[in-house]
DRENDO-1510 file (C-alpha; in Angstrom, 1 decimal, always signed):
<recs>
REC; n; res; u; v; w
REC; 1; UNK; -0.3; -0.1; +0.1 .
REC; 2; UNK; +2.9; +2.5; +1.2 .
REC; 3; UNK; +4.6; +1.7; -2.2 .
REC; 4; UNK; +0.9; +2.2; -4.3 .
REC; 5; UNK; +0.7; +5.5; -2.6 .
REC; 6; UNK; +4.6; +6.6; -3.3 .
REC; 7; UNK; +3.7; +6.2; -7.3 .
REC; 8; UNK; +0.7; +7.7; -6.6 .
REC; 9; UNK; +2.1; +10.8; -5.2 .
REC; 10; UNK; +5.3; +10.5; -7.8 .
REC; 11; UNK; +3.2; +10.2; -10.5 .
REC; 12; UNK; +0.8; +13.4; -9.5 .
REC; 13; UNK; +4.1; +15.4; -8.6 .
REC; 14; UNK; +5.4; +14.5; -12.2 .
REC; 15; UNK; +1.8; +15.4; -13.8 .
REC; 16; UNK; +2.0; +18.8; -12.0 .
REC; 17; UNK; +5.8; +19.6; -12.9 .
REC; 18; UNK; +4.8; +18.8; -16.7 .
REC; 19; UNK; +2.1; +21.3; -16.5 .
REC; 20; UNK; +4.1; +23.6; -14.8 .
REC; 21; UNK; +6.6; +23.8; -17.5 .
REC; 22; UNK; +4.1; +23.7; -20.5 .
REC; 23; UNK; +2.4; +26.8; -18.7 .
REC; 24; UNK; +5.8; +28.5; -18.9 .
REC; 25; UNK; +6.4; +27.6; -22.2 .
REC; 26; UNK; +3.0; +28.4; -23.9 .
REC; 27; UNK; +3.7; +31.0; -26.5 .
REC; 28; UNK; +3.4; +34.7; -25.0 .
REC; 29; UNK; +1.1; +37.2; -26.6 .
REC; 30; UNK; +4.1; +39.8; -26.2 .
REC; 31; UNK; +7.4; +39.5; -27.5 .
REC; 32; UNK; +10.2; +40.0; -24.9 .
REC; 33; UNK; +13.2; +41.2; -27.1 .
REC; 34; UNK; +16.6; +41.4; -25.6 .
REC; 35; UNK; +19.6; +43.0; -27.4 .
REC; 36; UNK; +22.9; +41.1; -26.8 .
REC; 37; UNK; +26.1; +43.0; -27.5 .
REC; 38; UNK; +28.4; +41.2; -29.5 .
REC; 39; UNK; +30.3; +43.9; -30.6 .
REC; 40; UNK; +32.1; +43.8; -27.3 .
REC; 41; UNK; +33.4; +40.4; -27.8 .
REC; 42; UNK; +32.7; +37.2; -26.3 .
REC; 43; UNK; +29.0; +36.9; -24.9 .
REC; 44; UNK; +28.7; +34.5; -22.0 .
REC; 45; UNK; +25.3; +32.4; -22.9 .
REC; 46; UNK; +25.1; +31.1; -19.5 .
REC; 47; UNK; +24.3; +34.3; -18.1 .
REC; 48; UNK; +21.0; +35.1; -20.4 .
REC; 49; UNK; +17.9; +33.8; -19.0 .
REC; 50; UNK; +16.5; +32.1; -22.1 .
REC; 51; UNK; +13.5; +31.1; -21.1 .
REC; 52; UNK; +12.4; +34.8; -20.3 .
REC; 53; UNK; +12.5; +36.1; -23.4 .
REC; 54; UNK; +11.4; +35.3; -27.2 .
REC; 55; UNK; +13.6; +37.0; -28.9 .
REC; 56; UNK; +17.4; +37.8; -29.4 .
REC; 57; UNK; +19.0; +40.4; -31.3 .
REC; 58; UNK; +22.5; +40.0; -31.6 .
REC; 59; UNK; +24.5; +43.3; -32.0 .
REC; 60; UNK; +26.0; +44.1; -34.1 .
REC; 61; UNK; +26.8; +42.8; -38.0 .
REC; 62; UNK; +28.4; +45.4; -39.7 .
REC; 63; UNK; +28.2; +46.9; -43.5 .
REC; 64; UNK; +30.5; +47.8; -45.8 .
REC; 65; UNK; +30.7; +47.6; -49.8 .
REC; 66; UNK; +27.2; +46.8; -49.7 .
REC; 67; UNK; +27.5; +43.8; -48.0 .
REC; 68; UNK; +26.9; +42.9; -44.4 .
REC; 69; UNK; +29.4; +41.2; -42.7 .
REC; 70; UNK; +30.7; +39.8; -39.3 .
REC; 71; UNK; +33.2; +42.1; -37.9 .
REC; 72; UNK; +35.1; +39.7; -36.1 .
REC; 73; UNK; +34.5; +36.7; -37.9 .
REC; 74; UNK; +35.8; +34.2; -35.1 .
REC; 75; UNK; +34.1; +35.8; -32.0 .
REC; 76; UNK; +30.8; +36.6; -33.9 .
REC; 77; UNK; +30.9; +32.9; -35.1 .
REC; 78; UNK; +31.1; +31.3; -31.6 .
REC; 79; UNK; +28.7; +33.9; -30.4 .
REC; 80; UNK; +26.2; +33.1; -32.7 .
REC; 81; UNK; +26.4; +29.0; -32.3 .
REC; 82; UNK; +26.1; +29.1; -28.8 .
REC; 83; UNK; +23.2; +31.7; -28.8 .
REC; 84; UNK; +21.8; +29.0; -31.2 .
REC; 85; UNK; +22.1; +26.4; -28.4 .
REC; 86; UNK; +19.8; +28.7; -26.2 .
REC; 87; UNK; +16.9; +26.8; -28.0 .
REC; 88; UNK; +17.9; +24.0; -25.8 .
REC; 89; UNK; +16.3; +25.8; -22.7 .
REC; 90; UNK; +13.8; +27.7; -24.7 .
REC; 91; UNK; +12.7; +26.2; -28.0 .
REC; 92; UNK; +10.3; +28.8; -28.8 .
REC; 93; UNK; +13.3; +31.3; -29.0 .
REC; 94; UNK; +14.0; +33.2; -31.9 .
REC; 95; UNK; +17.9; +34.5; -33.1 .
REC; 96; UNK; +18.3; +37.5; -35.3 .
REC; 97; UNK; +21.3; +39.4; -36.3 .
REC; 98; UNK; +20.7; +43.2; -35.8 .
REC; 99; UNK; +22.9; +45.2; -38.6 .
REC; 100; UNK; +24.2; +48.2; -38.0 .
REC; 101; UNK; +23.7; +50.6; -34.7 .
REC; 102; UNK; +25.1; +53.8; -33.9 .
REC; 103; UNK; +28.6; +53.2; -34.9 .
REC; 104; UNK; +28.2; +50.8; -38.0 .
REC; 105; UNK; +25.3; +52.8; -40.0 .
REC; 106; UNK; +27.8; +55.1; -42.1 .
REC; 107; UNK; +27.5; +53.1; -45.3 .
REC; 108; UNK; +23.6; +52.1; -45.2 .
REC; 109; UNK; +22.9; +55.2; -48.1 .
REC; 110; UNK; +24.9; +53.5; -50.4 .
REC; 111; UNK; +23.4; +50.0; -49.7 .
REC; 112; UNK; +19.7; +51.1; -50.3 .
REC; 113; UNK; +20.6; +53.4; -53.3 .
REC; 114; UNK; +20.2; +51.2; -56.0 .
REC; 115; UNK; +18.3; +47.7; -57.4 .
REC; 116; UNK; +21.7; +46.1; -57.2 .
REC; 117; UNK; +23.2; +47.2; -54.4 .
REC; 118; UNK; +20.2; +46.8; -52.1 .
REC; 119; UNK; +20.0; +43.0; -53.6 .
REC; 120; UNK; +23.6; +42.5; -52.7 .
REC; 121; UNK; +23.0; +43.6; -49.5 .
REC; 122; UNK; +19.9; +41.6; -48.6 .
REC; 123; UNK; +21.9; +38.3; -50.2 .
REC; 124; UNK; +24.6; +39.0; -47.4 .
REC; 125; UNK; +22.1; +39.4; -44.6 .
REC; 126; UNK; +20.2; +36.6; -45.6 .
REC; 127; UNK; +23.5; +34.1; -46.4 .
REC; 128; UNK; +24.4; +34.8; -42.7 .
REC; 129; UNK; +21.2; +33.8; -41.4 .
REC; 130; UNK; +21.2; +30.7; -43.4 .
REC; 131; UNK; +24.8; +29.6; -42.2 .
REC; 132; UNK; +23.8; +29.5; -38.4 .
REC; 133; UNK; +20.6; +28.6; -39.1 .
REC; 134; UNK; +18.9; +31.7; -37.4 .
REC; 135; UNK; +15.6; +33.1; -37.4 .
REC; 136; UNK; +15.6; +36.7; -38.9 .
REC; 137; UNK; +17.2; +40.3; -39.6 .
REC; 138; UNK; +16.9; +43.5; -37.4 .
REC; 139; UNK; +17.8; +46.9; -39.3 .
REC; 140; UNK; +19.2; +49.1; -36.9 .
REC; 141; UNK; +20.0; +52.4; -39.5 .
REC; 142; UNK; +20.5; +55.4; -37.5 .
REC; 143; UNK; +19.3; +57.4; -39.5 .
REC; 144; UNK; +18.0; +57.2; -42.9 .
REC; 145; UNK; +18.1; +60.7; -44.6 .
REC; 146; UNK; +19.6; +62.5; -41.6 .
REC; 147; UNK; +22.7; +62.6; -39.2 .
REC; 148; UNK; +23.6; +60.0; -37.0 .
REC; 149; UNK; +27.2; +59.5; -36.0 .
REC; 150; UNK; +29.3; +62.0; -37.5 .
REC; 151; UNK; +30.8; +61.1; -40.9 .
REC; 152; UNK; +27.8; +59.0; -41.8 .
REC; 153; UNK; +26.4; +59.4; -45.2 .
REC; 154; UNK; +23.0; +60.2; -45.9 .
REC; 155; UNK; +20.6; +61.0; -48.7 .
REC; 156; UNK; +17.3; +62.9; -49.0 .
REC; 157; UNK; +16.4; +59.7; -51.1 .
REC; 158; UNK; +17.1; +57.3; -48.3 .
REC; 159; UNK; +13.5; +58.2; -47.2 .
REC; 160; UNK; +12.2; +56.1; -50.1 .
REC; 161; UNK; +15.5; +53.9; -50.3 .
REC; 162; UNK; +14.6; +52.6; -47.0 .
REC; 163; UNK; +11.5; +50.9; -47.9 .
REC; 164; UNK; +13.0; +49.5; -51.1 .
REC; 165; UNK; +15.7; +48.4; -48.7 .
REC; 166; UNK; +13.3; +46.2; -46.4 .
REC; 167; UNK; +11.2; +45.0; -50.0 .
REC; 168; UNK; +14.4; +43.5; -50.9 .
REC; 169; UNK; +15.2; +41.6; -47.5 .
REC; 170; UNK; +11.6; +40.4; -47.1 .
REC; 171; UNK; +12.0; +39.1; -50.8 .
REC; 172; UNK; +15.3; +37.0; -49.9 .
REC; 173; UNK; +13.6; +36.2; -46.5 .
REC; 174; UNK; +10.7; +34.9; -48.3 .
REC; 175; UNK; +12.6; +32.3; -50.8 .
REC; 176; UNK; +14.8; +31.3; -47.6 .
REC; 177; UNK; +11.4; +30.6; -45.7 .
REC; 178; UNK; +10.5; +28.3; -48.9 .
REC; 179; UNK; +13.4; +26.4; -48.7 .
REC; 180; UNK; +13.5; +25.9; -44.9 .
REC; 181; UNK; +9.8; +25.5; -44.0 .
REC; 182; UNK; +10.4; +27.6; -41.2 .
REC; 183; UNK; +9.3; +31.6; -40.5 .
REC; 184; UNK; +12.0; +34.4; -41.3 .
REC; 185; UNK; +11.5; +37.4; -39.5 .
REC; 186; UNK; +12.4; +41.2; -40.4 .
REC; 187; UNK; +12.4; +43.9; -37.8 .
REC; 188; UNK; +13.8; +47.3; -37.3 .
REC; 189; UNK; +14.9; +49.6; -34.3 .
REC; 190; UNK; +13.5; +52.9; -35.1 .
REC; 191; UNK; +14.6; +56.8; -33.4 .
REC; 192; UNK; +11.8; +57.4; -31.1 .
REC; 193; UNK; +11.7; +60.8; -32.5 .
REC; 194; UNK; +9.3; +62.7; -34.7 .
REC; 195; UNK; +12.3; +63.6; -37.5 .
REC; 196; UNK; +12.8; +59.9; -37.9 .
REC; 197; UNK; +9.0; +59.3; -39.1 .
REC; 198; UNK; +9.4; +62.7; -41.3 .
REC; 199; UNK; +12.2; +60.9; -42.9 .
REC; 200; UNK; +10.9; +57.2; -44.0 .
REC; 201; UNK; +7.8; +55.9; -45.1 .
REC; 202; UNK; +6.8; +53.7; -42.2 .
REC; 203; UNK; +3.2; +52.8; -43.7 .
REC; 204; UNK; +5.1; +51.5; -46.4 .
REC; 205; UNK; +7.9; +49.9; -44.8 .
REC; 206; UNK; +5.9; +48.3; -42.3 .
REC; 207; UNK; +4.0; +45.8; -44.6 .
REC; 208; UNK; +7.4; +44.1; -44.9 .
REC; 209; UNK; +8.1; +44.4; -41.0 .
REC; 210; UNK; +7.1; +41.9; -38.2 .
REC; 211; UNK; +7.9; +44.2; -35.5 .
REC; 212; UNK; +8.9; +47.9; -34.7 .
REC; 213; UNK; +11.3; +48.1; -32.3 .
REC; 214; UNK; +10.9; +52.0; -30.9 .
REC; 215; UNK; +13.9; +53.1; -29.2 .
REC; 216; UNK; +12.3; +55.1; -26.7 .
REC; 217; UNK; +15.5; +56.0; -24.7 .
REC; 218; UNK; +18.3; +59.1; -25.0 .
REC; 219; UNK; +15.8; +61.3; -25.0 .
REC; 220; UNK; +17.7; +63.5; -23.0 .
REC; 221; UNK; +18.9; +66.8; -24.7 .
REC; 222; UNK; +19.8; +70.3; -24.1 .
REC; 223; UNK; +21.6; +72.3; -21.1 .
REC; 224; UNK; +19.0; +70.7; -18.4 .
REC; 225; UNK; +19.0; +67.6; -16.9 .
REC; 226; UNK; +15.9; +65.5; -17.8 .
REC; 227; UNK; +14.9; +62.0; -18.3 .
REC; 228; UNK; +16.2; +59.7; -20.8 .
REC; 229; UNK; +13.7; +56.8; -21.1 .
REC; 230; UNK; +10.4; +58.3; -19.7 .
REC; 231; UNK; +6.7; +57.2; -20.5 .
REC; 232; UNK; +4.9; +60.5; -20.4 .
REC; 233; UNK; +6.1; +64.3; -20.6 .
REC; 234; UNK; +6.1; +66.2; -17.3 .
REC; 235; UNK; +4.6; +70.0; -17.0 .
REC; 236; UNK; +7.5; +70.9; -14.5 .
REC; 237; UNK; +10.1; +69.7; -16.5 .
REC; 238; UNK; +8.9; +69.4; -20.4 .
REC; 239; UNK; +10.4; +67.5; -23.1 .
REC; 240; UNK; +10.9; +67.3; -26.6 .
REC; 241; UNK; +10.6; +63.3; -26.4 .
REC; 242; UNK; +8.6; +60.9; -24.6 .
REC; 243; UNK; +7.4; +57.2; -25.2 .
REC; 244; UNK; +3.9; +57.9; -25.3 .
REC; 245; UNK; +4.3; +60.6; -27.8 .
REC; 246; UNK; +6.8; +57.9; -30.0 .
REC; 247; UNK; +4.2; +55.5; -29.9 .
REC; 248; UNK; +1.1; +57.6; -30.8 .
REC; 249; UNK; +3.2; +59.1; -33.9 .
REC; 250; UNK; +4.6; +55.8; -35.6 .
REC; 251; UNK; +0.6; +54.5; -35.1 .
REC; 252; UNK; -0.4; +57.6; -36.9 .
REC; 253; UNK; +2.2; +57.1; -39.5 .
REC; 254; UNK; +0.6; +54.0; -40.4 .
REC; 255; UNK; +2.2; +51.1; -38.3 .
REC; 256; UNK; -0.4; +49.1; -36.2 .
REC; 257; UNK; +0.0; +48.6; -32.7 .
REC; 258; UNK; +0.8; +45.4; -32.7 .
REC; 259; UNK; +3.9; +45.6; -34.7 .
REC; 260; UNK; +5.2; +48.4; -32.0 .
REC; 261; UNK; +7.7; +47.3; -29.5 .
REC; 262; UNK; +7.9; +49.6; -26.4 .
REC; 263; UNK; +11.9; +50.3; -25.6 .
REC; 264; UNK; +13.5; +49.8; -22.1 .
REC; 265; UNK; +16.7; +51.1; -21.1 .
REC; 266; UNK; +19.1; +48.7; -18.8 .
REC; 267; UNK; +21.4; +51.3; -18.7 .
REC; 268; UNK; +21.5; +54.8; -17.3 .
REC; 269; UNK; +22.4; +58.2; -19.0 .
REC; 270; UNK; +24.7; +60.1; -16.1 .
REC; 271; UNK; +24.9; +64.1; -15.7 .
REC; 272; UNK; +27.4; +65.7; -13.8 .
REC; 273; UNK; +25.5; +69.1; -12.9 .
REC; 274; UNK; +26.6; +72.8; -12.6 .
REC; 275; UNK; +27.3; +74.3; -9.2 .
REC; 276; UNK; +24.2; +76.0; -8.7 .
REC; 277; UNK; +22.1; +72.8; -8.8 .
REC; 278; UNK; +19.7; +72.2; -6.3 .
REC; 279; UNK; +17.7; +69.0; -6.8 .
REC; 280; UNK; +18.7; +67.3; -9.9 .
REC; 281; UNK; +15.7; +67.2; -12.2 .
REC; 282; UNK; +15.5; +70.4; -14.4 .
REC; 283; UNK; +19.1; +72.1; -12.7 .
REC; 284; UNK; +22.2; +73.2; -15.4 .
REC; 285; UNK; +24.1; +70.3; -17.1 .
REC; 286; UNK; +28.2; +70.8; -17.2 .
REC; 287; UNK; +28.5; +67.4; -18.5 .
REC; 288; UNK; +27.1; +63.7; -19.8 .
REC; 289; UNK; +27.4; +60.4; -20.6 .
REC; 290; UNK; +26.6; +57.0; -20.9 .
REC; 291; UNK; +26.0; +55.7; -17.4 .
REC; 292; UNK; +26.2; +52.7; -15.2 .
REC; 293; UNK; +23.6; +49.5; -16.0 .
REC; 294; UNK; +21.0; +48.7; -13.8 .
REC; 295; UNK; +22.3; +46.0; -11.6 .
REC; 296; UNK; +25.0; +48.4; -10.3 .
REC; 297; UNK; +23.0; +51.6; -9.8 .
REC; 298; UNK; +20.6; +48.8; -7.7 .
REC; 299; UNK; +23.0; +47.3; -5.9 .
REC; 300; UNK; +25.6; +50.1; -5.1 .
REC; 301; UNK; +24.0; +53.3; -5.6 .
REC; 302; UNK; +20.2; +53.5; -4.8 .
REC; 303; UNK; +20.0; +55.6; -1.4 .
REC; 304; UNK; +23.8; +54.7; -1.1 .
REC; 305; UNK; +27.0; +56.7; -1.2 .
REC; 306; UNK; +25.3; +59.8; -0.8 .
REC; 307; UNK; +22.3; +59.3; -3.9 .
REC; 308; UNK; +18.9; +59.7; -2.8 .
REC; 309; UNK; +16.3; +57.6; -5.4 .
REC; 310; UNK; +13.5; +59.8; -7.0 .
REC; 311; UNK; +10.4; +58.4; -8.7 .
REC; 312; UNK; +8.8; +61.6; -11.4 .
REC; 313; UNK; +5.0; +60.7; -11.0 .
REC; 314; UNK; +3.8; +62.7; -14.1 .
REC; 315; UNK; +6.5; +61.1; -16.4 .
REC; 316; UNK; +7.3; +57.5; -14.9 .
REC; 317; UNK; +10.4; +58.0; -14.9 .
REC; 318; UNK; +13.2; +57.2; -12.2 .
REC; 319; UNK; +16.5; +59.0; -11.5 .
REC; 320; UNK; +18.8; +59.3; -8.5 .
REC; 321; UNK; +21.1; +62.5; -7.6 .
REC; 322; UNK; +23.8; +63.0; -5.1 .
REC; 323; UNK; +24.1; +66.8; -4.0 .
REC; 324; UNK; +27.5; +66.7; -2.7 .
REC; 325; UNK; +29.2; +65.6; -6.2 .
REC; 326; UNK; +26.3; +67.1; -8.4 .
REC; 327; UNK; +25.8; +63.5; -9.9 .
REC; 328; UNK; +22.3; +63.1; -11.4 .
REC; 329; UNK; +21.6; +59.7; -13.4 .
REC; 330; UNK; +18.5; +59.0; -15.2 .
REC; 331; UNK; +17.2; +55.4; -15.9 .
REC; 332; UNK; +14.2; +52.8; -16.1 .
REC; 333; UNK; +13.6; +51.0; -12.8 .
REC; 334; UNK; +11.5; +48.0; -11.8 .
REC; 335; UNK; +8.8; +50.9; -11.1 .
REC; 336; UNK; +8.9; +52.6; -14.7 .
REC; 337; UNK; +9.6; +49.1; -16.2 .
REC; 338; UNK; +6.1; +48.0; -14.8 .
REC; 339; UNK; +4.5; +51.1; -15.8 .
REC; 340; UNK; +5.6; +50.7; -19.5 .
REC; 341; UNK; +4.6; +46.8; -19.5 .
REC; 342; UNK; +1.1; +48.1; -18.5 .
REC; 343; UNK; +1.4; +50.8; -20.9 .
REC; 344; UNK; +2.0; +48.0; -23.5 .
REC; 345; UNK; -0.8; +45.8; -22.6 .
REC; 346; UNK; -3.6; +48.6; -22.3 .
REC; 347; UNK; -2.3; +49.9; -25.9 .
REC; 348; UNK; -2.2; +46.1; -27.6 .
REC; 349; UNK; +1.4; +46.7; -29.1 .
REC; 350; UNK; +3.4; +44.3; -29.5 .
REC; 351; UNK; +5.6; +43.5; -26.7 .
REC; 352; UNK; +9.0; +45.3; -25.1 .
REC; 353; UNK; +12.5; +45.1; -26.0 .
REC; 354; UNK; +15.8; +46.3; -24.0 .
REC; 355; UNK; +19.3; +47.7; -24.8 .
REC; 356; UNK; +21.1; +45.7; -23.6 .
REC; 357; UNK; +21.2; +42.1; -21.8 .
REC; 358; UNK; +24.3; +42.9; -19.9 .
REC; 359; UNK; +24.2; +46.1; -18.1 .
REC; 360; UNK; +21.2; +44.2; -15.8 .
REC; 361; UNK; +23.0; +40.9; -15.0 .
REC; 362; UNK; +21.2; +40.2; -12.0 .
REC; 363; UNK; +17.9; +40.3; -13.8 .
REC; 364; UNK; +16.1; +43.0; -12.3 .
REC; 365; UNK; +14.4; +44.6; -14.8 .
REC; 366; UNK; +13.7; +41.3; -16.9 .
REC; 367; UNK; +12.1; +39.7; -14.0 .
REC; 368; UNK; +9.9; +42.7; -13.7 .
REC; 369; UNK; +9.0; +42.4; -17.5 .
REC; 370; UNK; +8.3; +38.8; -17.1 .
REC; 371; UNK; +5.8; +39.5; -13.9 .
REC; 372; UNK; +3.9; +42.2; -15.3 .
REC; 373; UNK; +3.6; +40.5; -19.2 .
REC; 374; UNK; +2.8; +37.0; -17.7 .
</recs>
């Protein structure tokens, strides 16, 4: 009788475990896209919680002579092979290459210029997908028809050529889909500001795209300390850009809400303020720089070492300030991430994406994303 009971409980426990596993691996209604920085070198995939992601965008693949290419062949090869092995943990995980980025967008205008250059580029990008058995291409052109990094080539006709380049990529991916019988994705990362929309044809471009990743961060500008990844504007400290405005403008431009993906910053922007600074937010800026990742901020700075944490209830944005050193940092935390995820659900967006994974290796923000989007 004891043996029968033991077998019963073992069987019951096993059934519960299987049900739990299946429930965790049911198809998500919202995407969770994490950018992983291969441009830094070797990626330690053991630190990636694959079960909490739907997509990984490998950043970056370079562009030169009308071709997409691996900038560091040996390192990129190893990284892509290892990332693909994460599908053993999460079989539904999708791995994409992200082409371009801030530092490698200088040749996109040439790539998109003619039928010949567009086809050569599309074939080279899809060849990488085929070689590593990946799931798609993400284009991060910063920016069509307007300047990005100093020295970038850009032309007025980029506006139309951006669309044509995406069309050619979609054709090549469709061909690979037919051969492999597996879905191949095409996505873009786009500037979270009005000028990007003015210089593209998003209503036409979106028909070739699975998702449009809104870079709703790096909003800081000007001479005063503001938020860099705020959801809403603030009456007390008004800003030109904020995520709610970005989303609504892309919808108005013709992109379905279900294709739009909210950007979350796993890193901060840091400012040193001028001597007459009082409270940080809204004070005059002396200098600015790329800031620390959220794991470091939470573990080592929030309400420590002279820093006090604040949350702007109107803007739905968080920051810390040290009045002694006059250091001000703006970032996403669990609260602002929850508010962004709730916005995504309310507005029937496609999901969220974040830049970038290794800025929060303790998983504070990814855990919050999964908790809110469950």
